[in-house]
Phi, psi and omega in degrees: 000127175289140178228148182290153184291150168293126187300327181288350178267359182238131175236120181266125178220092173211172189287343182262297188282331178298319178301320181285323176294321177294321177299316180296315181293317187275329187242307191290314180298311176298321179298314180291328175300317178292321177301310182295341179256010178058047182244010180249114182294135177087353179268154176304135179296138179253301179068009188294317177294319181299323178303318179291320179296320179294315179297331180277355181080018183269344176204165181268156177149185181238157175297141175223141174117190178289161179297340179254025184301329179302330185292334177297318177295317182298314181292323176297317178299319179295319176299319176299316181302311181292328176295318179294327177294324180281320186210099181306141180213101187299319182293316178296318179297321179296315179296321180293319177302322180292321177296319179296321175300320178295318178300317179299320180291336179279348181287140179282158182305330181273005179099349182295137180218111175188114188290329180299308184283332175295319186267325192252319184221063184298339181273000184244020180300138175059018181263339185229074182290332181297316191251336200256003161063021178298314181289327177298309179299320179298317181298316179295321180289329174297316178298319178297318181296317179296317181295318182293325177293315180296324185279324188242344185081001181271133188247013181300309180290326177300316180293323176302314185280337170294321177295321177294318179298321179293324176297316179296317181296326179289330186271322187249142178151192183254005180282172180297131179082358180265160178260131177275068184259163176220153179287143174290324176242110181298139175178325181300331178298319178294315180298318179294321177295325176295318176299319179299314181297323184279318185265338184075008183276118185298333184297332180283322174297319181296322179290321175299317180296323177301310182297323179292313182291329184284333183298129177084353178294325174234092182303339181267013185304313185288330173296316179294321178297317182298316179295323183290318186280325177073017176213160183232160174245306181254348189063041176287151183282110180290350179273351183277089184286336180287322187308315181246029171059038178256010186287341180197158172305149190300328181287347181256358181281129185250340181230148175285116185236156170080204182299122191292323180291315176306315184298307185288333172296317177298313183295326177297314179295321177300315181293320178298313179297317181297323178296326181282323187261338185073017181298108185294325180292326178286322176298316180298319178297318178298316179299317181297314182291321177301313181296321180296317179295304192283338182259346185221345189225021183241137176285164180299335177279001188067019169285149177224153184100101190268347187227147177280339188302315176231024176052041188206204185282151174245269182223163178304135176068007175271098188226068179293144185268327187262349174242010179306155172259296176047057181302140179305318179300328181290319176296322176297316178298326177294323174299315177302312181300314180300318183296320180287329175294327176296330178291329176287314184202105178303120182208138176298338177303321179275315185293325179297317179291321177304315179294317180301318178292317181300312186280345185235288186294335179270307184298329179296341181287353182230134175300153182297337178270358176078013186239006176219153190215141173266139168270316181253139183236087184284165174253000174206132180228136179227100180307140185095334175250301181297130179084356185231311187282152178305133182090347181240007186302328185280344186268086184281137178278351178222145178286131175279165179295324184191172174209164186302315176266089192258045182289328189286313184305309178289339176293320176299318181301311185292329179286311182299324182278355179243025186300330181303328180292336182266333182281329188230150175208171182209142175240098182300323182292324179267001176058044188230137172254136183246133169253106184271327184228152185265080180241127180296156179134209183227141173234128185249135173218180178294337185268327186193162163252128182243123179259135184237134171244128186209137171254013182298143007268000181285332185234143183265010180268124178232129184238122178252129173246122186262128174242090187290152176248002181218154176270350179287146179296146169212168185254136174245120183248126183242128179292137173246108185303146180297332181280350184278079183288329178245119183210160177218135179231131177233151173241116184052045175075358178259135180298138179285134178249129175057035177290144182281121172244118185227124175052041175087008179232138173270122183255123178241116180244126181190169168277106189282144179252155178303132179066024167300137184237125172252127178243124179249125179239113181253127174289136182239065177286161171288127183247136172273130179247135179241135177280155171308139184296349175289339180281104185300319188295338186247013181299128179078004185248163174226155174237155182252135174228153171220117188060227180275355189271129169274140179251156178219167179249135177239152177298334179301330181258333192241004180080182183285171174057062178301336181294346177278347187276149177224149175259116179295147179297334182257017181300140178250121187269139173234155179254139177226138175279131181283132184258343186263143174286152008268006183262012184306133179094343177281161179254127178254156177260131181233144179194163175278115181246190181236135169246128176252133181222153184295143180281341176218183187264002180295146178296319177231143185208155174274357181275127180292138177304144184269126180271148171215150180279132179222159175274127179247145180227139178235142180242162176303135183304321185298341185263003183292158176078016180256004183231040181089174184282122177201173180293156175211140176215139173266311183269128180239140175297143179257143183231000000 
């Protein structure tokens, strides 16, 4: 079984991701700390830290925020943990230890931990699993506790969350006096698996498996729960079995349905459990759901979730660009799902999508300065319509500083700071080290230290230098992206002959020598991408990609009325390095395009639009929205 690298064994040093990790460590984490402490003027109030202080008896006040407000703190804590693993910071660690002490003081004697129910509705604990996110908040805090222990060796928060997990185990299950409950928003399954991985305690894996196996066994569970409790929080429809994936047992689900974040969090836990147990029926279910998402319900940016109505999936091939939801958390969840699928079976099918999501659907969620964040990531924006007109209210043309439901910003932090776990893996039984992503730096294992030099994604040259720790042969597997039609691989400057490429990975097995060098050269031409003709929104259109990057057009470069622009079939693309901030150093695509405009001012006319040649420019999608409010389009009509 392939397993992800220990984060402390990986150091990322390259021109792309190092800059973003430094931004998160230096700017985003402190900024979000101030946000959570209500210290940023003009930003949406959080009160999340104060909720814990009040619950701990350290100050007076009332609970404020969403019922899942605790999870913002948990995700921020996890991001801090991974940041400390990458770059120790004594002052940050001290402040975090103090926050953890407050969290411990907020815990109830029986292990229960949730500030909303402790402060606001103490008589309603565990009564509204459909709406109230107790298990969701617990799962995120479990993940934070495991990360902080791995990063610092400190187990205070880990012990807090073990007590909470034991409280949950005592309450839920199939035993006498227990409730056969399931979370309305999946996440506790992930947290329990993290506790299992860190502590080795089988009871946490078993509890995660219970929640996974129980889902969908009684599709009417939430309706029955609603009738029993007699009160509501959100007034969610308990009859909507698709929304929270309760329409069938997980092994019988064939399509990704409902709320997209809930779905991919569930699928991630399923894949993690399947990797540990080898359960073939669970593996098959994961494969089926993965294929449905990536082949029929995923945007070119690896965004998922087509509608704002339930923040989730609609139907196969229904992929509207201007009313899309594509929540940042959903793209992050897809990265999680892909990573756990790699543990089951290393395949470029998973790693390619993981990379696509990281460079596009995830990075677009954060402003280049680290102080503004998108919840929704559209593929087309039209100021005056987007964010204002009915049906488009959710599609904001500019990233806000924060928002009431702030799940996405700290989620970006924890993912960006834990990239080493996604870039590298190892299978001890197969004696194999895996390079999943092309990130410069160093990866350490029992077999070798591997140094990587990379200018990716702007440059396709990747150089690996192997420093072996053993004379015994082992295998080094390097992903070869499916889009890399032209590539060259050399070992110590000699072209590789008959190298094994299997399922998207190049496998090199040998007795490695000190300073053995593998050089991978990937051609990065501008590629035209066409959607399946079943996708109505993209009919007759093309999108541009280069390497893993999706490109888009903004009014800032191309003037108003982007809908008038066309990409000629014979267009010749050139690359230019952008010299102006805030996009300085990025590569834009430039070419001679066509603008068609009406010959008169009539709303409808028999006169054919007049074409003219214009210069068109496209920038990386993740960087859109950083130069003021203007139009944006990913898909352009081809002429």
